[in-house]
C-alpha positions as a printed Julia matrix, in Angstrom:
717×3 Matrix{Float64}:
 63.4   110.32  -148.68
 59.94  110.24  -147.19
 58.66  110.87  -143.7
 55.64  109.34  -142.1
 53.14  111.32  -140.08
 52.29  110.19  -136.56
 48.8   111.17  -135.51
 47.73  111.34  -131.9
 44.24  112.01  -130.6
 44.49  114.95  -128.22
 42.05  114.76  -125.29
 39.53  117.58  -125.27
 39.22  117.42  -121.46
 41.06  115.98  -118.49
 38.34  113.36  -118.18
 39.66  111.63  -121.3
 43.23  111.19  -120.04
 43.99  107.44  -119.85
 44.6   105.8   -116.51
 48.25  105.19  -115.73
 49.14  101.52  -115.09
 49.42  101.99  -111.3
 45.88  103.42  -111.19
 44.42  100.59  -113.24
 46.23   98.08  -111.07
 44.9    99.48  -107.76
 41.33   99.46  -109.09
 41.73   95.82  -110.12
 43.23   94.75  -106.78
 41.03   96.76  -104.36
 37.79   97.94  -105.91
 36.91   95.7   -108.84
 34.25   93.2   -107.82
 35.19   89.61  -108.49
 33.36   86.32  -108.0
 34.72   83.75  -105.55
 36.55   81.98  -108.37
 38.31   85.19  -109.37
 36.13   85.91  -112.4
 35.65   89.69  -112.77
 32.1    90.94  -112.2
 33.05   94.53  -112.97
 34.55   94.45  -116.47
 35.37   98.18  -116.47
 35.49  101.04  -114.0
 32.18  102.23  -115.41
 30.74   98.83  -114.44
 31.9    99.57  -110.89
 30.06  102.9   -111.04
 26.9   101.23  -112.36
 27.0    98.66  -109.57
 27.29  101.39  -106.94
 24.56  103.56  -108.48
 22.07  100.67  -108.67
 22.8    99.53  -105.15
 22.38  102.97  -103.57
 19.29  103.8   -105.61
 17.64  100.54  -104.54
 16.87  102.01  -101.09
 14.5   104.58  -102.64
 10.79  104.06  -101.93
  9.3   103.38  -105.38
 10.4   101.83  -108.7
 10.16  105.25  -110.33
 12.42  106.86  -107.74
 14.87  103.95  -107.95
 15.12  104.36  -111.71
 15.44  108.16  -111.54
 18.11  108.18  -108.86
 20.08  105.3   -110.34
 20.56  107.46  -113.44
 21.39  110.58  -111.42
 23.82  108.71  -109.18
 25.59  107.26  -112.21
 25.85  110.74  -113.71
 27.43  112.06  -110.5
 29.9   109.15  -110.35
 30.97  109.83  -113.92
 31.38  113.53  -113.12
 33.57  113.42  -110.05
 31.7   111.85  -107.12
 33.86  109.1   -105.63
 32.5   107.11  -102.68
 35.09  105.91  -100.18
 36.74  102.52  -100.45
 34.25  100.45   -98.47
 31.31  101.76  -100.55
 33.2   101.29  -103.81
 34.24   97.75  -102.89
 31.09   96.52  -101.2
 27.97   98.36  -102.45
 25.98   95.91  -104.55
 28.4    93.1   -103.7
 26.3    91.24  -101.1
 25.9    88.19  -103.34
 29.66   87.73  -103.34
 30.67   88.99   -99.86
 27.61   89.37   -97.63
 29.48   90.01   -94.35
 31.09   93.29   -95.4
 30.25   96.88   -94.57
 29.99  100.08   -96.6
 31.34  102.09   -93.67
 34.98  103.18   -93.53
 35.22  104.72   -90.09
 34.2   103.53   -86.64
 35.1   104.15   -83.02
 34.89  101.55   -80.3
 32.55  101.81   -77.39
 34.27  103.32   -74.37
 36.85  100.82   -73.1
 35.9   100.75   -69.42
 38.37   99.98   -66.69
 37.57   96.32   -66.12
 39.0    93.09   -67.51
 35.59   91.95   -68.78
 35.02   95.12   -70.74
 38.58   95.28   -72.14
 38.21   91.75   -73.55
 34.63   92.37   -74.73
 35.88   95.35   -76.72
 38.61   93.18   -78.31
 35.87   90.86   -79.55
 33.79   93.75   -80.89
 36.82   95.26   -82.59
 37.64   91.96   -84.3
 34.13   91.78   -85.77
 34.39   95.41   -86.89
 37.74   94.89   -88.63
 36.47   91.69   -90.26
 33.64   93.71   -91.82
 36.24   96.01   -93.41
 35.93   99.03   -91.11
 38.77  100.92   -89.51
 38.36  101.51   -85.77
 39.59  103.93   -83.13
 39.81  103.58   -79.35
 40.71  105.72   -76.38
 42.98  103.84   -73.95
 43.45  106.53   -71.31
 40.18  105.31   -69.73
 42.29  102.48   -68.23
 43.99  103.08   -64.9
 47.75  103.7    -64.91
 50.49  101.12   -64.59
 51.03  100.13   -60.97
 47.57  101.15   -59.77
 46.0    98.71   -57.32
 43.14   96.5    -58.58
 41.13   95.54   -55.52
 39.17   92.79   -57.27
 42.33   90.98   -58.31
 44.38   91.94   -55.28
 47.18   92.97   -57.63
 48.65   95.94   -59.46
 47.69   96.64   -63.07
 50.16   96.43   -65.94
 48.66   99.59   -67.44
 46.93  100.6    -70.72
 49.82   99.86   -73.09
 49.97   96.2    -72.13
 46.34   95.83   -73.17
 46.99   97.72   -76.39
 49.39   94.91   -77.35
 46.43   92.51   -77.34
 44.44   94.72   -79.72
 47.5    95.08   -81.96
 47.96   91.33   -82.4
 44.24   90.86   -82.98
 44.23   93.46   -85.74
 47.17   91.89   -87.56
 45.49   88.49   -87.42
 42.02   89.44   -88.64
 41.67   89.56   -92.42
 39.86   92.71   -93.45
 37.5    93.0    -96.39
 38.45   94.32   -99.81
 42.06   93.16   -99.83
 43.29   95.61   -97.23
 44.62   95.19   -93.71
 42.63   96.52   -90.81
 43.55   99.9    -89.43
 43.39  101.22   -85.86
 43.81  104.51   -84.03
 44.71  104.72   -80.35
 44.14  108.03   -78.61
 45.48  108.92   -75.18
 44.9   111.86   -72.85
 47.88  114.15   -72.35
 47.0   114.28   -68.64
 47.12  110.49   -68.02
 49.9   109.29   -65.68
 51.24  106.9    -68.37
 51.37  109.5    -71.13
 55.17  109.34   -71.42
 55.05  105.57   -71.97
 52.46  106.15   -74.7
 54.7   108.69   -76.44
 57.6   106.22   -76.43
 55.51  103.15   -77.29
 56.69  102.66   -80.86
 60.39  102.95   -80.11
 60.44   99.16   -79.75
 60.78   97.46   -83.16
 57.58   95.83   -84.3
 55.44   97.01   -81.36
 51.96   98.5    -81.92
 52.49   98.67   -85.68
 48.78   98.11   -86.38
 48.02  101.4    -84.6
 48.25  105.04   -85.43
 48.86  106.88   -82.15
 47.48  110.3    -81.27
 47.48  112.41   -78.12
 44.37  114.19   -76.92
 45.73  117.69   -76.35
 43.61  119.95   -74.12
 43.39  123.72   -73.89
 44.46  123.38   -70.25
 47.7   121.7    -71.33
 48.45  124.27   -74.05
 47.9   127.05   -71.51
 50.35  125.32   -69.15
 52.94  125.08   -71.95
 52.5   128.73   -72.85
 52.85  129.79   -69.19
 55.76  127.39   -68.56
 53.72  125.96   -65.68
 53.58  122.56   -64.03
 51.3   119.87   -65.5
 49.32  117.42   -63.37
 49.14  113.78   -64.48
 45.96  112.35   -62.99
 43.29  109.64   -63.23
 39.63  109.63   -62.1
 38.72  108.77   -58.54
 36.05  106.14   -57.96
 33.52  106.65   -55.17
 35.1   103.69   -53.37
 38.42  105.56   -53.24
 36.89  108.35   -51.18
 37.13  106.0    -48.2
 40.92  106.09   -48.59
 41.09  109.66   -47.34
 41.27  111.63   -50.6
 40.44  115.29   -49.98
 38.42  116.56   -52.95
 39.07  120.15   -51.92
 42.86  119.81   -51.9
 44.28  121.04   -55.26
 47.49  119.2    -54.42
 45.61  115.88   -54.44
 42.76  116.4    -56.91
 42.16  118.15   -60.24
 38.68  118.36   -61.88
 38.59  117.49   -65.6
 36.32  116.5    -68.47
 35.99  112.72   -68.72
 34.08  110.61   -71.26
 32.71  108.1    -68.8
 31.17  109.12   -65.5
 30.13  105.67   -64.2
 31.55  105.0    -60.75
 33.64  108.19   -60.69
 33.17  111.24   -58.45
 31.47  113.99   -60.5
 30.35  117.54   -59.73
 27.23  119.4    -60.94
 29.1   120.9    -63.89
 29.86  117.4    -65.25
 33.56  117.44   -64.31
 35.24  114.36   -62.81
 37.57  114.36   -59.8
 41.01  113.03   -60.78
 43.71  111.91   -58.35
 47.07  113.53   -59.07
 49.76  110.87   -59.47
 52.61  113.08   -60.64
 53.45  116.66   -61.57
 55.87  117.48   -64.42
 56.91  120.71   -66.17
 54.48  121.19   -69.07
 57.31  122.43   -71.3
 59.29  119.25   -70.65
 56.35  117.08   -71.71
 55.76  119.32   -74.75
 59.39  118.91   -75.86
 59.09  115.15   -75.44
 55.98  115.08   -77.66
 57.59  117.28   -80.27
 60.82  115.25   -80.3
 58.93  112.01   -80.88
 56.84  113.57   -83.62
 59.95  115.03   -85.24
 61.76  111.68   -85.3
 58.9   109.21   -85.71
 55.9   111.21   -87.07
 53.91  110.09   -84.01
 52.03  110.68   -81.82
 49.48  112.7    -83.74
 48.07  115.87   -82.28
 44.31  116.03   -81.65
 43.05  119.26   -80.09
 40.22  117.51   -78.32
 38.63  120.55   -76.67
 38.26  122.22   -80.07
 36.8   118.97   -81.45
 34.11  118.91   -78.77
 33.47  122.65   -78.85
 32.78  122.54   -82.6
 30.88  119.21   -82.62
 27.38  119.59   -84.08
 26.17  117.04   -81.51
 27.81  118.88   -78.62
 24.71  118.36   -76.46
 24.68  114.54   -76.49
 28.24  113.4    -77.32
 31.64  113.5    -75.73
 34.26  112.69   -78.35
 37.51  111.08   -77.27
 38.58  109.02   -80.26
 38.85  109.18   -84.03
 38.98  106.82   -86.97
 42.48  105.6    -87.98
 43.24  108.58   -90.22
 41.87  111.21   -87.86
 39.31  112.96   -90.06
 36.36  111.48   -88.17
 36.2   112.31   -84.45
 33.38  110.06   -83.24
 31.53  109.18   -80.01
 31.35  105.69   -78.53
 30.15  103.26   -81.24
 30.1   106.13   -83.69
 30.68  105.46   -87.36
 30.78  107.42   -90.55
 30.66  106.77   -94.24
 32.83  108.84   -96.54
 32.98  110.17  -100.07
 35.09  112.68  -101.98
 34.44  114.93  -104.95
 37.26  114.94  -107.5
 37.89  118.65  -108.02
 39.95  118.13  -111.18
 36.72  117.18  -112.99
 35.5   120.79  -112.81
 38.54  122.55  -114.29
 37.83  124.06  -117.67
 40.65  125.17  -120.04
 43.43  123.91  -117.72
 46.94  125.46  -117.86
 45.68  128.45  -119.89
 44.9   132.05  -119.03
 41.22  131.1   -119.46
 41.4   128.34  -116.85
 38.35  128.34  -114.58
 36.39  126.2   -112.13
 32.83  125.16  -113.0
 31.04  126.07  -109.78
 27.56  125.31  -111.11
 28.38  121.72  -112.02
 30.31  121.28  -108.76
 27.24  122.25  -106.72
 25.07  119.93  -108.81
 27.39  116.96  -108.19
 27.56  117.76  -104.45
 23.75  117.86  -104.23
 23.28  114.47  -105.92
 26.21  112.98  -104.01
 24.71  114.08  -100.69
 21.58  112.03  -101.32
 23.73  109.13  -102.51
 25.78  109.08   -99.29
 22.66  109.44   -97.16
 21.33  106.28   -98.82
 24.43  104.38   -97.74
 23.16  104.54   -94.15
 20.41  102.07   -95.08
 22.91   99.44   -96.26
 25.58  100.11   -93.64
 26.4    96.46   -92.95
 27.84   97.3    -89.54
 28.31   94.2    -87.38
 27.4    95.6    -83.93
 23.98   96.7    -82.71
 25.46   99.76   -80.99
 27.07  100.86   -84.25
 23.84  100.42   -86.2
 21.82  102.33   -83.61
 24.31  105.21   -83.71
 24.39  105.64   -87.47
 20.62  105.27   -87.89
 19.95  107.82   -85.13
 22.33  110.49   -86.43
 22.9   109.54   -90.08
 26.23  111.36   -90.15
 28.38  111.19   -93.23
 31.58  112.86   -94.28
 31.71  114.33   -97.76
 34.97  115.93   -98.76
 37.07  116.39  -101.82
 40.29  115.25  -103.38
 42.6   116.74  -105.97
 42.89  120.19  -104.37
 46.61  120.41  -105.16
 46.18  119.11  -108.71
 43.28  121.49  -109.31
 45.24  124.5   -108.06
 48.03  123.64  -110.48
 45.63  123.25  -113.41
 44.16  126.67  -112.52
 47.74  128.04  -112.46
 47.63  128.77  -108.73
 50.51  128.04  -106.41
 49.32  125.77  -103.63
 49.7   127.52  -100.27
 49.7   131.08  -101.58
 46.81  133.44  -100.88
 44.86  132.74  -104.08
 44.81  129.01  -103.36
 43.84  129.63   -99.71
 40.85  131.67  -100.88
 39.92  128.98  -103.4
 40.12  126.32  -100.66
 37.78  128.28   -98.4
 35.3   128.86  -101.22
 35.2   125.25  -102.41
 34.71  124.09   -98.8
 31.95  126.67   -98.22
 30.11  125.81  -101.45
 30.22  122.12  -100.55
 28.9   122.84   -97.05
 26.07  125.21   -97.99
 24.89  122.91  -100.79
 24.98  119.95   -98.43
 22.9   121.62   -95.72
 20.33  122.76   -98.28
 19.95  119.12   -99.33
 19.78  118.12   -95.63
 16.66  120.29   -95.34
 15.12  119.0    -98.57
 15.71  115.37   -97.6
 14.29  115.95   -94.13
 11.08  117.29   -95.71
 10.93  114.35   -98.15
 12.13  111.43   -95.99
 12.2   112.73   -92.41
 14.9   114.24   -90.24
 17.48  112.16   -88.4
 15.75  110.65   -85.32
 18.09  112.57   -83.01
 16.51  115.8    -84.21
 13.11  114.97   -82.73
 14.47  113.62   -79.45
 13.93  115.65   -76.27
 16.92  116.71   -74.16
 16.92  118.07   -70.63
 18.71  121.34   -70.03
 21.42  120.81   -67.4
 24.01  122.98   -65.72
 26.61  121.25   -67.9
 24.78  122.3    -71.09
 24.46  125.87   -69.83
 28.17  125.91   -68.94
 29.03  124.91   -72.51
 26.53  127.29   -74.13
 25.95  130.33   -71.89
 23.83  131.95   -74.62
 21.11  129.39   -73.84
 20.72  130.96   -70.39
 20.43  134.39   -72.01
 17.74  132.95   -74.28
 15.72  131.97   -71.2
 16.55  128.28   -70.78
 16.73  126.98   -67.21
 17.91  123.67   -65.72
 15.13  121.1    -66.11
 13.72  122.56   -69.33
 13.18  120.26   -72.33
 14.47  121.16   -75.79
 14.46  119.33   -79.13
 17.67  118.01   -80.63
 17.03  119.97   -83.85
 17.1   123.25   -81.91
 20.3   122.38   -80.06
 21.83  121.26   -83.36
 20.84  124.19   -85.58
 20.83  127.13   -83.14
 23.55  126.26   -80.64
 26.12  124.27   -82.58
 29.15  126.52   -83.04
 29.5   125.24   -86.59
 25.88  125.84   -87.55
 26.13  129.33   -86.06
 28.86  129.95   -88.65
 26.61  128.6    -91.42
 23.89  130.96   -90.21
 26.13  133.94   -90.98
 25.84  133.05   -94.7
 22.46  131.32   -94.81
 20.35  132.48   -91.83
 16.99  131.44   -93.29
 18.3   127.96   -94.09
 19.45  127.45   -90.48
 16.11  128.77   -89.16
 14.31  126.18   -91.27
 16.66  123.44   -90.05
 15.81  124.4    -86.45
 12.13  124.08   -87.34
 12.24  120.93   -89.49
 15.46  119.24   -88.44
 18.26  118.08   -90.73
 18.42  114.7    -92.44
 21.86  114.14   -90.89
 23.9   115.66   -88.05
 27.21  115.94   -89.96
 27.9   116.43   -93.64
 31.58  117.08   -94.32
 35.0   115.62   -93.69
 38.21  115.51   -95.71
 39.79  112.06   -95.84
 43.33  111.19   -96.98
 41.93  109.34  -100.08
 45.23  107.54  -100.75
 44.24  104.59  -102.94
 41.0   106.25  -104.08
 42.99  109.16  -105.51
 45.58  106.86  -107.03
 43.05  104.58  -108.68
 39.73  106.18  -109.58
 41.16  109.71  -109.81
 44.29  108.71  -111.78
 46.53  109.95  -108.98
 45.01  113.36  -108.49
 46.47  114.76  -105.29
 45.24  113.15  -102.08
 42.44  114.93  -100.24
 43.45  118.46   -99.35
 47.14  117.87  -100.04
 49.45  119.05  -102.8
 50.89  116.22  -104.85
 53.61  114.44  -102.91
 55.85  114.74  -105.97
 55.23  114.66  -109.71
 57.11  111.39  -110.02
 57.61  109.12  -107.03
 57.17  105.61  -105.71
 54.38  104.15  -103.61
 54.91  101.14  -101.36
 51.9    98.83  -101.55
 51.01   95.53   -99.91
 50.59   92.66  -102.35
 49.05   89.41  -101.22
 51.65   86.67  -101.57
 54.65   89.0   -101.52
 56.97   88.93   -98.52
 57.67   92.67   -98.57
 55.9    95.73   -99.92
 56.14   96.4   -103.63
 57.49   99.69  -104.98
 55.1   101.12  -107.6
 56.06  103.87  -110.06
 53.47  106.74  -110.16
 53.05  110.21  -111.72
 50.89  113.1   -110.55
 47.65  113.67  -112.42
 48.59  117.24  -113.25
 51.8   116.05  -114.91
 49.85  113.52  -116.97
 47.38  116.24  -117.94
 50.12  118.7   -118.85
 51.83  116.11  -121.03
 48.57  115.26  -122.77
 47.28  118.81  -123.25
 50.38  121.02  -123.47
 53.81  119.39  -123.77
 54.34  115.64  -124.16
 58.05  116.04  -123.37
 57.59  117.82  -120.02
 59.96  116.63  -117.29
 58.73  115.61  -113.87
 61.22  118.06  -112.39
 61.16  121.77  -111.8
 64.91  121.95  -112.35
 67.52  120.88  -114.85
 67.61  121.05  -118.6
 64.95  120.43  -121.18
 61.21  120.94  -120.87
 60.85  121.86  -117.23
 57.42  122.39  -115.69
 55.99  125.88  -115.01
 56.61  127.31  -111.55
 52.98  126.8   -110.48
 53.64  123.04  -110.42
 53.91  122.68  -106.66
 54.79  119.51  -104.72
 54.75  118.86  -100.98
 58.37  119.88  -100.48
 57.68  123.28  -102.07
 55.09  124.17   -99.42
 56.06  125.72   -96.1
 54.55  124.3    -92.89
 52.72  127.6    -92.33
 51.17  127.32   -95.79
 50.02  123.76   -94.99
 48.3   125.03   -91.85
 46.75  128.0    -93.71
 45.19  125.68   -96.27
 43.86  123.37   -93.56
 42.49  126.31   -91.58
 40.68  127.7    -94.63
 38.94  124.36   -95.17
 38.24  123.68   -91.47
 36.0   126.77   -91.24
 33.45  124.9    -93.34
 34.17  121.23   -92.55
 31.95  120.14   -89.66
 33.97  117.04   -88.82
 37.74  117.13   -89.3
 40.53  116.87   -91.87
 43.27  114.36   -92.48
 46.27  116.42   -93.54
 50.04  116.12   -93.3
 52.55  118.95   -93.35
 55.67  117.54   -95.02
 58.96  118.97   -93.78
 62.51  118.29   -95.01
 64.75  115.91   -93.07
 67.02  118.82   -92.05
 64.17  121.08   -90.88
 65.19  122.86   -87.61
 63.59  121.36   -84.52
 62.63  124.7    -82.93
 60.85  125.77   -86.1
 59.19  122.36   -86.25
 57.61  122.93   -82.83
 56.22  126.23   -84.05
 54.06  124.36   -86.6
 52.0   122.85   -83.8
 51.71  126.12   -81.89
 50.51  127.82   -85.06
 47.97  125.05   -85.73
 46.57  125.53   -82.23
 46.37  129.3    -82.65
 44.55  128.9    -85.98
 41.82  126.84   -84.34
 42.55  123.52   -86.04
 41.19  120.26   -84.61
 44.44  118.42   -85.21
 47.85  118.53   -86.83
 50.11  115.91   -88.42
 53.6   116.26   -89.84
 55.9   113.98   -91.78
 59.67  114.24   -91.82
 61.55  111.57   -93.77
 63.72  109.71   -91.27
 65.25  106.54   -92.74
 66.39  105.34   -89.34
 62.81  105.2    -88.12
 60.68  104.06   -91.02
 60.33  103.74   -94.74
 56.94  105.36   -95.25
 54.23  104.74   -97.85
 55.32  107.41  -100.32
 58.99  107.81  -101.15
 61.0   109.82  -103.62
 63.79  108.37  -105.68
 66.37  110.83  -104.37
 65.58  109.88  -100.75
 66.17  106.21  -101.5
 69.3   106.98  -103.49
 70.76  108.97  -100.59
 69.94  106.47   -97.83
 72.08  103.47   -96.88
 70.59  100.41   -95.18
 72.87   97.96   -93.36
 72.13   94.22   -93.28
 73.83   91.58   -91.11
 74.4    88.27   -92.91
 74.31   84.78   -91.36
 78.1    84.73   -91.01
 78.02   87.99   -89.06
 79.37   90.13   -91.86
 77.58   93.31   -92.82
 76.58   94.74   -96.17
 75.29   98.24   -96.95
 72.91   98.93   -99.81
 71.26  102.07  -101.15
 67.53  102.19  -100.54
 66.68  101.92  -104.24
 68.96   98.95  -104.96
 67.32   95.66  -105.84
 68.36   92.67  -103.75
 67.42   89.01  -103.98
 66.44   87.46  -100.66
 64.56   84.26   -99.91
 63.77   83.66  -103.57
 62.23   87.11  -104.21
 63.49   90.45  -105.46
 63.02   93.41  -103.08
 64.18   96.99  -102.84
 66.73   97.3   -100.06
 64.55   99.84   -98.25
 61.44   97.65   -98.25
 63.38   94.55   -97.21
 65.03   96.42   -94.34
 61.65   97.77   -93.21
 59.98   94.34   -93.33
 62.72   92.62   -91.34
 62.97   95.43   -88.79
 59.22   95.69   -88.22
 58.61   91.95   -88.13
 56.14   91.7    -90.99
 58.43   89.91   -93.48
 56.5    87.13   -95.17
 53.26   87.83   -93.26
 51.22   89.45   -96.02
């Protein structure tokens, strides 16, 4: 009897681990450049990298620089730099799709309270979505339902009725790169229609092209904490003063921050007079917000005062909206390009006692990547003049990272415990300090962002926001450069100065190449494809084996795709090929440092986000996953804790099969959930979520079919 030997090449690093089929598939569908006839232009993923490197190096001033930086950019791309989806899809692709943008994130101009402007902004948004950009809007700038419109001699239907128009437009417009457009609607917690906004998605199929987030103010949180009354109010126009409104009566008027002064009554401190329409117990409104978030994962929670307090451009921007995923709070017509560094690329000796992170190579990749992203500004492809002016003036970008959870596992850390929190803070700090050093170097070589050399008048509003300026001798009417206000008086840059004081002094003297450097995006399909399903952004892996629901052109429902975490693939390749995807049961179970989202407490999620936020100058897209049976009172505490920790926002996800299916699902959730269908003859049939069912000539999972029929998108992809 003879036996045959089976030889297998063992990867010497995680970089050599083959892409799983789902990752290869997403690259082919979303990021691989193809000619109009479907012929692939990018034959391999490395061809995609070469296309990006050449395109971004082409903006350099001389042939020598273009050649040098093309090589350096390609090196960085091969070693963990991953530009966001619009750059990956569209950089160097102008010959094939000239009307597309390299920018992921935009915010609409302020939607002013007039029919002309509302409809003008719909037109602008359609052009933005067509170019492949996501877009955010604030709708609490529109007067409340039932308010009198003197020009029309009628009463308005309110902000939500106009949101329906934007929703239908978004679904209709085909976005670039094989993805649907995405929108974010923000709404002030003090608007008279705030309760309607909270309940907006209870109606099947309504506003499904929107993510919804509330702008939560410090004033509201104080009212909740004190169990006080909360005033729902809207700005007073100067014309309304003739109607007998007493500005000095606190029962009629409250003074608040407002993004658009225009025709409204404003005081010297920059606050706007708002007419009180209704007063409600703050705790009642808080419970309503929390209940909706618990059941429906919306509205999101944006701590807008913290956003504006920590904004590097605090002196010239009022932020009221974000991009669809929330990691980019932006001013009117603001936009931002994104990129993420794949942290798994820097793990040496993974899963061993000698496991370590290569900080030197990480800093080198961040430095090259910073220049690469700055170059994207020159080929932004934004469709609106206001958008182009904004990005060229400020040159903001948002570099972040992905694979934090996978990296922690490979370093044998438990995500959420103290060691991983410290690692998160360090990796965020190293990225930030390296980025700002390059901001100085680029400013010396190419010039600072134009905003830095602009002159700004010192006003009472500026001195109210930064009292230390008065102590430094500034008086109303003085003129000061943007670079000084940015480097010396930005709360974020003051934190940088604690670690690199000389660097910040030089930035105040020279100016920075860009106003913002960092942001942590959700990186869903980027992580799944180009990072072989390393954990998304700052998250732990959702699970080590799960399903992802993806839109396929031509299919009538979403398709369920089988995926594995990168750390599981790496462990199987480097340690134990027979390792289970489970932490329990018999056989070759995974070590206890293999953490998934369900193994992390909400407090640990917030601690990780807080550690990163110290050094991220924009914001973070992060979700705290909680079990379906998580107690409601404890759930509310998550948001209180996030506020106390100084976060700019908070998002949770609780699996609720009655409300939605979700993008990521686990097999056990589908197995344990029944979906009921009513047939043409009136009879009913119940199916488990993971059961396959034939309907209308196609096979679907019961969960995806139910979701498509309920939400009204069946057959519309």
